[in-house]
C-alpha positions in Angstrom: 12.3 24.5 -11.6 8.9 23.9 -13.3 10.7 21.9 -16.0 12.4 19.7 -13.4 9.2 19.1 -11.5 7.4 18.2 -14.7 10.1 15.6 -15.6 10.0 14.1 -12.1 6.2 14.0 -12.1 6.1 12.4 -15.5 8.7 9.8 -14.4 6.7 8.9 -11.3 3.4 8.5 -13.2 5.1 6.4 -15.9 6.6 4.1 -13.3 3.2 3.8 -11.5 1.6 2.8 -14.8 4.3 0.3 -15.5 3.9 -1.3 -12.1 0.1 -1.5 -12.5 0.6 -3.1 -15.9 3.1 -5.6 -14.5 0.7 -6.7 -11.8 -2.1 -7.0 -14.4 0.2 -9.2 -16.5 0.4 -11.7 -13.6 -3.4 -11.9 -13.6 -3.6 -12.0 -17.3 -1.3 -15.0 -17.7 -2.7 -16.9 -14.7 -6.4 -16.1 -15.5 -6.8 -14.7 -12.0 -8.5 -11.6 -10.6 -8.6 -9.6 -13.9 -11.5 -8.9 -16.2 -9.6 -9.9 -19.3 -7.0 -12.7 -19.4 -5.1 -14.7 -22.0 -7.9 -17.3 -22.1 -11.0 -15.3 -21.4 -13.7 -14.2 -23.9 -15.2 -15.8 -27.0 -12.6 -17.4 -29.3 -12.8 -16.2 -32.9 -11.7 -18.3 -35.9 -8.2 -19.6 -35.4 -6.7 -17.7 -38.4 -8.2 -14.4 -37.1 -6.9 -15.0 -33.6 -3.4 -15.8 -34.8 -3.3 -12.7 -37.1 -4.5 -10.4 -34.3 -2.3 -11.8 -31.6 0.8 -11.9 -33.8 0.2 -8.3 -34.7 -0.1 -7.3 -31.1 3.1 -9.2 -30.2 4.9 -7.6 -33.1 3.8 -4.1 -32.1 5.3 -4.7 -28.6 8.5 -6.2 -30.0 9.1 -3.4 -32.4 8.4 -0.7 -29.8 10.5 -2.5 -27.1 13.5 -3.2 -29.3 13.7 0.0 -31.5 13.3 2.4 -28.6 16.0 0.6 -26.6 18.7 1.0 -29.3 21.4 3.6 -28.7 20.9 5.1 -32.2 17.2 5.7 -31.6 17.9 7.2 -28.2 20.4 9.7 -29.7 17.8 10.9 -32.2 14.9 10.7 -29.8 16.6 12.9 -27.2 16.6 15.8 -29.7 12.8 15.8 -29.3 12.3 14.7 -25.6 14.5 15.8 -22.6 17.3 13.3 -22.1 16.3 13.2 -18.4 12.8 11.9 -19.3 13.9 9.6 -22.2 13.7 6.4 -20.1 10.3 7.4 -18.7 9.0 7.9 -22.2 10.2 4.4 -23.1 8.6 2.9 -20.0 5.3 4.7 -20.8 5.4 3.5 -24.4 6.1 -0.1 -23.3 3.2 0.0 -20.8 0.8 1.3 -23.5 1.9 -1.5 -25.9 1.2 -4.0 -23.1 -2.2 -2.5 -22.4 -3.1 -2.8 -26.1 -1.9 -6.5 -26.0 -4.2 -7.1 -23.0 -7.2 -5.3 -24.4 -7.2 -6.8 -27.9 -5.7 -10.2 -27.3 -7.8 -13.0 -28.8 -8.1 -16.4 -27.1 -7.7 -19.6 -29.0 -9.6 -22.8 -28.4 -7.8 -26.0 -27.6 -5.7 -27.4 -24.7 -2.1 -28.4 -25.1 -1.7 -29.8 -21.6 -3.7 -29.8 -18.4 -1.9 -31.1 -15.3 -3.8 -33.3 -12.9 -3.2 -33.6 -9.2 -2.6 -30.9 -6.6 1.2 -31.5 -6.5 1.7 -31.1 -10.2 -0.5 -28.0 -10.4 1.1 -26.5 -7.4 4.6 -27.0 -8.9 3.4 -25.2 -12.1 2.0 -22.3 -10.1 5.2 -22.1 -8.0 7.2 -21.9 -11.2 5.2 -18.9 -12.4 5.5 -17.3 -9.0 9.3 -17.9 -9.1 9.4 -16.2 -12.5 7.7 -13.1 -11.1 10.1 -13.0 -8.1 13.1 -13.6 -10.4 12.0 -10.7 -12.7 11.7 -8.2 -9.9 14.9 -9.4 -8.1 16.9 -9.1 -11.3 15.7 -5.6 -11.9 16.9 -4.6 -8.4 20.3 -6.2 -9.1 20.6 -4.1 -12.2 19.2 -1.0 -10.5 15.4 -1.1 -10.6 14.9 2.7 -10.3 17.4 3.4 -13.1 15.9 0.8 -15.3 12.5 2.3 -15.1 13.4 6.0 -15.2 12.9 7.0 -11.6 16.6 7.6 -10.9 16.9 9.9 -14.0 13.8 11.8 -12.9 15.0 12.2 -9.4 18.4 13.5 -10.5 16.7 15.9 -12.8 14.5 17.2 -9.9 17.7 17.8 -7.9 19.4 19.5 -10.8 22.1 16.8 -11.0 23.6 15.3 -14.2 22.8 11.7 -15.0 25.7 9.2 -14.8 25.3 5.7 -16.1 26.1 2.8 -13.8 29.4 1.0 -14.0 29.6 -2.5 -15.2 29.2 -5.1 -12.5 27.9 -8.6 -11.9 25.9 -8.7 -8.6 24.0 -11.6 -7.3 22.7 -13.9 -10.1 24.7 -12.1 -12.7 27.8 -13.8 -11.3 26.5 -17.1 -12.7 24.1 -16.3 -15.6 24.0 -13.6 -18.2 20.2 -13.1 -18.4 18.4 -14.0 -15.2 15.8 -11.4 -16.0 14.8 -13.3 -19.1 14.9 -16.6 -17.3 12.3 -15.1 -15.0 10.2 -14.2 -18.0 10.5 -17.7 -19.4 9.3 -19.2 -16.1 6.5 -16.6 -16.1 5.2 -17.5 -19.6 5.8 -21.2 -19.7 4.9 -22.4 -16.1 1.2 -23.1 -16.1 -0.9 -26.1 -15.1 -3.3 -25.3 -18.1 -1.5 -24.6 -21.4 -4.1 -23.5 -23.9 -3.3 -22.7 -27.6 -3.7 -19.0 -26.7 -1.3 -19.2 -23.8 1.1 -21.3 -26.0 1.1 -18.6 -28.7 1.9 -16.0 -26.1 4.7 -18.1 -24.7 6.2 -18.8 -28.2 5.9 -15.2 -29.3 7.6 -13.8 -26.3 10.3 -16.4 -26.3 11.1 -15.7 -29.9 11.3 -12.0 -29.1 13.5 -12.5 -26.1 16.0 -14.7 -28.1 16.2 -12.1 -30.8 16.5 -9.2 -28.3 19.4 -10.9 -26.6 21.5 -10.7 -29.8 20.9 -7.0 -30.1 21.2 -6.3 -26.4 24.6 -8.1 -26.1 25.9 -6.3 -29.1 25.0 -2.9 -27.6 26.4 -3.8 -24.2 29.6 -5.0 -25.7 30.1 -1.7 -27.5 29.3 0.2 -24.3 31.3 -1.8 -21.7 34.0 -3.2 -23.9 36.6 -5.7 -22.5 34.9 -6.1 -19.1 31.7 -7.2 -20.8 33.5 -9.4 -23.3 35.4 -11.3 -20.5 32.3 -11.8 -18.4 30.2 -13.0 -21.4 32.9 -15.5 -22.4 32.9 -17.1 -19.0 29.2 -16.8 -18.0 26.5 -19.1 -19.4 23.4 -17.7 -21.1 20.6 -19.3 -19.1 21.8 -22.2 -17.0 23.7 -21.0 -14.0 27.1 -22.2 -12.8 27.1 -21.5 -9.2 30.7 -22.6 -8.7 32.1 -19.9 -11.0 33.5 -16.5 -9.9 32.4 -13.2 -11.2 34.5 -11.6 -13.9 34.3 -8.2 -12.1 34.1 -7.3 -8.4 30.6 -7.0 -6.9 31.1 -3.6 -5.5 28.1 -1.8 -6.9 25.0 -2.3 -8.9 25.8 -3.4 -12.4 24.3 -3.1 -15.8 24.1 -6.5 -17.3 21.0 -6.1 -19.3 19.5 -3.2 -21.4 15.8 -3.9 -21.5 
């Protein structure tokens, strides 16, 4: 029983850290209400800033991608309990993000600055829509499974974990990666695009495009024909709201493996 309580407690704490980091990320990218943001602090020489920031983005990308791969998980669960594997991943991702926030170096220079309340309001609304789309997409997938709480809860109750069946709820009827569309909006919608913000947006976009290739390969192997049929008829980023889902919308689905 002590082992089950420990796994559950660890899962809850890892989730709490993730959600704190997610909220901080909103302040970090918008330069609001946080002590350190993407544009705050003295700007070092451009070469130094680029080297440090690329290194931090690379650290996050390697951690996020490698730990998400099935081969890594099979080896990793020989070391950590399988019930807590997802929570360890969430914790590692949160720590990588904290390092990114703490050591990020701003860059001088403005790429664009929107004038007028309407234009600026539209840009802020786009970022807010990105945040909402990210969270909404995680709940379509199964928010608590994605961030390890379901696994921890099942472990506490002494029940075996079962993966979710393939499904295409909500936005997944019309687009393969609404979660990533949300991240694109989050990083690119800003009324004041500095060189530092641009480097963050470009770096995360490059990572997402690369991750999609690995992710879809893994999902195709896991779900087989159902996923192949859905992928063939569903656009990557631009939704077709007149199309029908390739599979019934009877339960939460797993259409992304973040």
